[in-house]
Every structure is written in structure tokens, then in C-alpha cells.
LUMDOLO-11447 format. One record per residue (C-alpha): residue in three letters; x, y, z. Coordinates in steps of 0.2 Angstrom, whole numbers, padded with zeros to 4 digits, always signed. Example, Ala and Ser with C-alpha at 12.3 -4.5 7.8 and 13.67 -1.06 7.14 Angstrom:
! LUMDOLO-11447
ALA+0062-0022+0039 SER+0068-0005+0036 
//
This chain:
! LUMDOLO-11447
MET+0413+0491+0273 GLY+0420+0508+0276 PHE+0412+0509+0293 ILE+0421+0492+0298 ASP+0438+0497+0291 GLY+0438+0515+0298 LYS+0440+0521+0316 TRP+0427+0509+0323 ALA+0437+0493+0317 PRO+0448+0492+0333 MET+0432+0494+0344 ILE+0423+0480+0335 VAL+0437+0468+0336 LEU+0439+0471+0354 ILE+0420+0469+0358 VAL+0419+0453+0347 SER+0436+0446+0355 ASN+0429+0449+0373 MET+0412+0441+0369 ILE+0421+0425+0362 ALA+0433+0426+0378 GLY+0418+0426+0390 MET+0410+0411+0381 VAL+0426+0401+0380 ASN+0430+0404+0398 ALA+0412+0398+0403 LEU+0414+0382+0392 VAL+0432+0379+0397 LYS+0427+0380+0416 LYS+0414+0368+0413 VAL+0426+0355+0404 LEU+0439+0358+0417 ASP+0427+0354+0431 GLY+0425+0337+0422 GLY+0443+0333+0426 ILE+0451+0335+0409 ASN+0470+0340+0409 HIS+0470+0359+0405 MET+0486+0358+0395 VAL+0477+0345+0383 ILE+0465+0359+0379 ALA+0479+0371+0376 THR+0488+0359+0365 TYR+0473+0355+0354 ARG+0468+0373+0352 LEU+0486+0378+0346 GLY+0488+0363+0335 ILE+0472+0364+0326 SER+0474+0383+0324 THR+0491+0379+0316 LEU+0483+0368+0303 PHE+0469+0381+0299 LEU+0481+0396+0297 LEU+0496+0387+0288 PRO+0488+0387+0271 VAL+0482+0405+0274 ALA+0499+0410+0279 TYR+0508+0401+0264 PHE+0497+0409+0250 TRP+0493+0426+0257 GLU+0511+0431+0263 ARG+0522+0420+0250 LYS+0526+0436+0241 THR+0529+0447+0255 ARG+0536+0436+0269 PRO+0554+0441+0273 LYS+0568+0428+0277 LEU+0566+0419+0293 THR+0582+0420+0302 LEU+0588+0411+0318 SER+0586+0427+0328 ILE+0568+0429+0323 SER+0564+0410+0326 CYS+0572+0412+0344 GLN+0561+0427+0347 LEU+0546+0418+0341 PHE+0550+0403+0353 VAL+0551+0415+0367 SER+0535+0424+0362 ALA+0526+0407+0361 LEU+0532+0403+0379 PHE+0525+0418+0386 GLY+0509+0421+0376 ALA+0504+0403+0372 SER+0511+0389+0383 LEU+0515+0397+0400 MET+0501+0409+0399 GLN+0488+0395+0395 TYR+0496+0384+0409 PHE+0493+0397+0422 TYR+0477+0405+0416 LEU+0468+0388+0414 LEU+0475+0382+0430 GLY+0468+0397+0439 LEU+0452+0395+0430 SER+0450+0377+0437 TYR+0452+0384+0455 THR+0440+0399+0453 SER+0426+0403+0441 ALA+0423+0409+0422 THR+0417+0426+0429 LEU+0433+0429+0438 GLY+0443+0423+0424 SER+0435+0435+0412 ALA+0437+0449+0425 PHE+0456+0446+0426 TRP+0456+0445+0407 ALA+0448+0463+0407 ILE+0462+0470+0416 MET+0475+0464+0404 PRO+0475+0481+0394 SER+0479+0491+0410 LEU+0493+0479+0414 THR+0500+0480+0397 PHE+0499+0499+0398 VAL+0508+0499+0414 MET+0522+0487+0408 ALA+0523+0497+0392 LEU+0527+0513+0403 ILE+0540+0504+0413 PHE+0549+0497+0398 GLY+0548+0513+0388 PHE+0536+0507+0375 GLU+0524+0521+0379 LYS+0525+0539+0385 LEU+0512+0547+0396 SER+0510+0566+0401 LEU+0500+0570+0416 LYS+0499+0589+0410 THR+0484+0584+0399 LYS+0466+0578+0403 ILE+0470+0563+0392 GLY+0484+0558+0403 TYR+0474+0560+0419 GLY+0459+0550+0411 VAL+0472+0535+0406 VAL+0479+0535+0424 LEU+0461+0535+0432 GLY+0455+0521+0420 THR+0470+0510+0423 LEU+0468+0512+0442 ILE+0450+0508+0442 SER+0453+0492+0431 LEU+0467+0486+0443 VAL+0458+0490+0459 GLY+0443+0481+0452 GLY+0453+0466+0449 LEU+0460+0466+0467 LEU+0442+0468+0474 LEU+0437+0452+0465 THR+0452+0443+0472 MET+0447+0448+0490 TYR+0428+0445+0487 GLN+0424+0427+0482 GLY+0405+0431+0482 ILE+0390+0419+0486 PRO+0386+0403+0477 LEU+0372+0404+0463 THR+0364+0387+0467 ASN+0355+0381+0483 SER+0366+0366+0484 PRO+0372+0363+0503 GLU+0388+0354+0497 GLN+0393+0369+0486 ALA+0389+0381+0500 ALA+0400+0371+0512 ASN+0414+0371+0500 SER+0414+0389+0496 ASN+0414+0394+0515 ASN+0428+0382+0521 HIS+0446+0386+0523 THR+0452+0375+0509 GLY+0440+0383+0497 HIS+0446+0401+0502 GLU+0464+0395+0499 ASN+0460+0388+0482 TRP+0452+0404+0477 ILE+0466+0414+0482 LYS+0478+0402+0473 GLY+0467+0402+0458 CYS+0467+0422+0458 PHE+0486+0421+0458 PHE+0487+0409+0444 LEU+0475+0420+0434 LEU+0485+0436+0437 THR+0501+0427+0432 GLY+0493+0421+0416 VAL+0487+0439+0412 VAL+0504+0446+0416 LEU+0512+0433+0404 PHE+0501+0438+0390 SER+0504+0457+0393 SER+0522+0453+0392 TRP+0519+0444+0376 MET+0510+0459+0369 LEU+0526+0469+0371 ILE+0537+0455+0365 GLN+0526+0452+0349 ALA+0526+0471+0345 LYS+0545+0471+0344 ILE+0544+0455+0333 ASN+0531+0463+0321 VAL+0543+0476+0317 LYS+0556+0464+0310 TYR+0544+0451+0304 PRO+0528+0460+0299 CYS+0519+0444+0293 PRO+0504+0442+0305 TYR+0498+0425+0298 SER+0515+0417+0296 SER+0521+0424+0313 THR+0505+0416+0322 VAL+0509+0399+0313 ILE+0526+0398+0319 LEU+0521+0404+0336 SER+0507+0391+0336 VAL+0519+0377+0331 PHE+0531+0382+0346 GLY+0517+0384+0357 THR+0509+0367+0353 LEU+0526+0358+0357 GLN+0528+0368+0373 CYS+0510+0364+0379 ALA+0512+0346+0375 LEU+0528+0345+0386 LEU+0519+0355+0400 SER+0505+0342+0399 LEU+0517+0329+0405 ILE+0518+0337+0422 LYS+0500+0331+0426 THR+0497+0316+0415 ARG+0507+0304+0404 HIS+0492+0293+0399 LEU+0488+0292+0381 GLU+0469+0290+0385 ASP+0469+0307+0392 TRP+0471+0314+0375 ILE+0455+0307+0368 LEU+0441+0319+0368 ARG+0425+0308+0371 ASP+0413+0322+0377 GLU+0404+0332+0364 LEU+0405+0347+0375 THR+0424+0345+0376 ILE+0425+0344+0357 ILE+0414+0360+0355 THR+0424+0369+0368 VAL+0441+0365+0359 VAL+0434+0371+0342 ILE+0428+0387+0349 ALA+0444+0390+0359 VAL+0453+0387+0342 TYR+0443+0401+0334 LYS+0447+0412+0349 THR+0466+0408+0348 MET+0466+0412+0329 PHE+0456+0428+0331 ARG+0467+0435+0346 GLN+0484+0430+0339 THR+0480+0436+0321 TYR+0474+0453+0327 LYS+0487+0455+0339 
//
């Protein structure tokens, strides 16, 4: 237990989170290719995670939870807009145009983007007079350049289907790939912004479970409204496929894990 709670805990959490993220990306991509509205998935995952975390937040933090003011509520609403609804809208839309591999690659550059934005807005300080400073800059540049290279290089299909090969080589397919990369980048930038916003909120409202529940409630409502952009049919909300249901359940776990350990 001491090993997990010690200096290795952040690394273990990061590894587990990335493993779950990669698996969820692959499953969500498969479901999106089946034609489901991407914001339906986002709404379900946030809504179900709210139901799971609500009793935990109520009982675990009932004695330490500070008063929820109007100011904190507004900040959590904005936080949900950046880190839950709009982020998922653009990221899942980009995933529908590209691939699960590219989605995971863009997600991997999120720490670098967050660090750059933290420097710009004064959340972090960096000294280039030390080896650590040079290492941080070099790692950030490698991460960002890697994401750029993946954007420019679509790669070759992994199957022998002539139809897939034709689609991947035509002009429309290339345009969709670039469009998808732009959407993925937008989603990652929004999530990086959310990290900075939530860091400020955590200082005033240091209750991770309660904060996540409130954020998820706002995010669920926002995602439900955004889903109206593509569909307004009630039958689109019925999850009939077993793979879709499994994907939503696993995505819920990812959402809970990511937002609770923010």
C-alpha cells in the first residue's frame, strides 16, 4: 500500500488512465462507425457517472464540503463546458473522421499542451538555466511535433479491402482526415484549458467528488442540448447493440477515473 500511495502513485494512475483511454477510443470508434450520435454517448457516460458518484460525494464529503456559492456554480458550469461537453463534442467528432490510434496520439500530447498553456497564463514557471528546464522543453517539442506528423501522415490501411483503400486515397478521404485532426486538436485544447480552470476551482472548492458530480450534471445537460444539432429523434437514444452498451459502461469508468483524479 505504501508503494502505491507513495511517489509511484501518479505514474500508476497515469498508466492506467492511458490504457483505459486507448481501449475506450477503439470501442467508441467502432460504435461511431455504426452511425450512433457521438453526443448520445457523451450524454450517457456523464449521466451514468453522476449517478455512481452522487452517493460517494454525499457521504464521503458531507462533513468537509464547503458552501456551494453562485460563483463556484458558475465556474463549474464553465468548467463542464470546456472539459465535458464541448471537449467531447469535438473530440468524438474528430474520432469519427479519423482513427482510434490517431485519437490516442492526440490525447497523448495533452500534457504538453497543458504545460504550454500553463506557461502562457502564468500557472507554471520554467527556467532554461537548468538541465530539467531543457528536458521539459525538449519533451514538449517532441510531443507536439509527433502530433503534427501524425496529422500530415495518414498511413496505409491495415486491411486488404479495395473499397477501404480507395476511400483512404481519394481527395474526400484526405479532407476528412485533416478535418478530423482539427477537431481532435480542438478537443484536446479544450481539455487542457479545463485542467487550468479546474485547478483554480479546486482551490476554492476542494471536494473532488462533489465537484465532479456537479460538473457531470452540468455536462450531461450541455451534451443533451448539443446532441440536438445532429438528431432530435427519441429512437436514437435507445441503445440496442451490446457493443454500444459495453462501450458506454467502460467510457463511464474512464470519465469517473479521469475527473476524480484531476
